[in-house]
C-alpha positions as CSV (number, residue, x, y, z in Angstrom):
1,M,12.2,18.1,1.2
2,E,9.3,18.1,-1.2
3,K,8.2,21.3,-2.8
4,K,4.8,22.7,-1.6
5,I,2.3,23.0,-4.5
6,L,-0.8,25.0,-3.9
7,V,-3.9,24.4,-6.0
8,A,-7.0,26.6,-5.3
9,G,-10.5,26.4,-6.6
10,T,-14.2,25.9,-5.8
11,F,-14.2,22.1,-6.5
12,D,-18.0,22.3,-6.6
13,I,-18.9,19.2,-8.6
14,L,-15.8,17.0,-8.6
15,H,-14.8,15.7,-12.0
16,P,-11.8,14.0,-13.7
17,G,-10.3,17.4,-14.7
18,H,-9.9,18.2,-11.0
19,I,-8.2,14.9,-10.3
20,F,-6.0,15.4,-13.3
21,L,-4.9,18.9,-12.0
22,I,-4.2,17.4,-8.5
23,N,-2.2,14.5,-10.0
24,E,-0.2,16.9,-12.2
25,A,0.5,19.1,-9.2
26,A,1.6,16.0,-7.3
27,K,4.4,15.4,-9.9
28,L,5.9,18.7,-8.7
29,G,5.6,18.1,-4.9
30,D,3.2,17.9,-2.0
31,V,-0.2,19.2,-2.9
32,Y,-2.1,21.7,-0.7
33,I,-5.6,22.6,-1.7
34,V,-7.4,25.8,-0.9
35,I,-11.2,25.6,-1.3
36,A,-13.1,28.7,-2.1
37,T,-15.7,29.5,0.6
38,D,-19.4,29.6,-0.4
39,K,-19.3,33.4,0.3
40,N,-16.2,34.0,-1.8
41,R,-17.4,31.9,-4.7
42,E,-20.6,33.8,-4.8
43,M,-18.8,37.2,-4.5
44,Y,-16.3,36.5,-7.3
45,S,-18.6,34.6,-9.8
46,G,-22.0,35.8,-8.8
47,E,-23.1,32.2,-8.3
48,A,-23.1,30.2,-5.1
49,P,-21.7,26.7,-5.3
50,I,-24.1,23.7,-5.4
51,V,-22.2,21.7,-2.8
52,P,-21.6,23.5,0.6
53,E,-18.0,24.3,1.6
54,Q,-17.8,21.8,4.4
55,Q,-18.8,18.9,2.1
56,R,-16.4,20.0,-0.6
57,Y,-13.7,20.2,2.1
58,E,-14.4,16.7,3.3
59,V,-14.3,15.2,-0.2
60,M,-11.0,17.0,-1.1
61,K,-9.4,15.7,2.1
62,S,-10.0,12.1,1.0
63,I,-8.4,12.4,-2.4
64,K,-5.1,10.6,-3.1
65,N,-2.1,12.9,-3.6
66,V,-3.6,15.7,-1.4
67,K,-1.4,16.5,1.5
68,D,-3.6,19.1,3.2
69,V,-6.8,21.1,2.6
70,K,-7.8,24.5,3.9
71,L,-10.9,26.6,3.4
72,G,-10.2,30.0,1.9
73,R,-10.6,33.1,3.9
74,H,-13.9,35.0,4.3
75,D,-12.3,38.4,4.3
76,N,-10.7,40.5,1.5
77,D,-7.2,39.1,2.2
78,T,-7.3,35.9,0.2
79,L,-3.5,35.8,0.1
80,R,-3.3,35.3,3.8
81,T,-4.0,31.6,3.3
82,V,-1.3,31.5,0.7
83,E,1.1,33.0,3.3
84,E,0.1,30.4,5.9
85,I,0.8,27.5,3.5
86,N,3.9,29.3,2.0
87,P,4.0,27.2,-1.2
88,D,6.9,27.1,-3.6
89,I,4.5,27.0,-6.6
90,I,0.9,27.9,-7.1
91,L,-0.5,25.8,-10.0
92,L,-3.5,27.3,-11.8
93,G,-5.9,25.1,-13.8
94,P,-6.0,25.6,-17.5
95,D,-9.5,27.2,-17.4
96,Q,-9.2,29.1,-14.1
97,K,-10.1,32.7,-14.8
98,F,-7.2,34.0,-12.6
99,S,-4.5,36.0,-14.4
100,A,-1.2,34.3,-13.6
101,Q,0.6,37.7,-14.0
102,K,-1.8,39.6,-11.7
103,L,-1.5,36.9,-9.1
104,Q,2.3,37.0,-9.4
105,N,2.3,40.8,-9.0
106,A,0.0,40.6,-5.9
107,L,2.4,38.0,-4.4
108,N,5.4,40.2,-5.1
109,M,3.7,43.3,-3.5
110,K,3.0,41.2,-0.4
111,G,6.7,40.2,-0.2
112,L,6.0,36.6,-1.4
113,K,8.4,36.9,-4.4
114,H,9.7,33.3,-3.9
115,I,6.3,31.8,-4.9
116,E,6.2,30.9,-8.6
117,V,2.8,31.0,-10.4
118,R,2.3,28.4,-13.1
119,R,-0.6,27.4,-15.2
120,L,-1.2,23.9,-16.2
121,E,-1.4,24.0,-20.0
122,N,-2.9,20.6,-20.6
123,Y,-6.7,20.6,-20.6
124,Y,-8.3,17.3,-19.6
125,D,-11.2,16.7,-21.9
126,K,-11.2,12.9,-22.2
127,F,-14.8,12.7,-21.2
128,K,-17.8,14.6,-22.5
129,L,-18.7,16.0,-19.1
130,H,-15.2,17.4,-18.3
131,S,-16.2,20.5,-16.3
132,S,-18.6,21.4,-13.5
133,S,-20.5,23.7,-15.8
134,L,-21.1,20.9,-18.4
135,I,-22.3,18.6,-15.7
136,K,-24.7,21.2,-14.4
137,K,-26.0,21.9,-17.9
138,K,-26.6,18.2,-18.5
139,I,-28.5,17.9,-15.2
140,I,-30.7,20.9,-16.2
141,E,-31.4,19.5,-19.6
142,K,-32.3,16.1,-18.1
143,Y,-34.6,17.8,-15.5
144,K,-36.4,19.9,-18.2
145,K,-36.8,16.8,-20.4
146,N,-38.4,14.8,-17.5
147,Q,-40.7,17.7,-16.8
148,S,-42.2,17.7,-20.3
């Protein structure tokens, strides 16, 4: 039986780094994606995503190497979705602001000690626009240039 690998994120503006993370996760087992809800993304980062959650969900469902996709929870118990999936490994992206140790501690306190938290060390920067924030920045620059 394949291991279950959980990857969580906003996946706001999809880029090659997201695909790289999913493909690396797929080398470890079946990939399950948890997408941050619009509300949670805004609560944790202070900024709402550009693309609405249902659209992000639909896009992620169609990606090769993704076994299943779930929307994160709206309440304060974000680990409940982790419990439902019951992964063997949670793979964090290299630039995700989550502390792997804090997450591992929270899982342990919830009785989910069997879940291993790993961080992908390789950062995918083959292309100039290798992150959502860089893509957004380029769009803003282009918009401002066209306004002048």
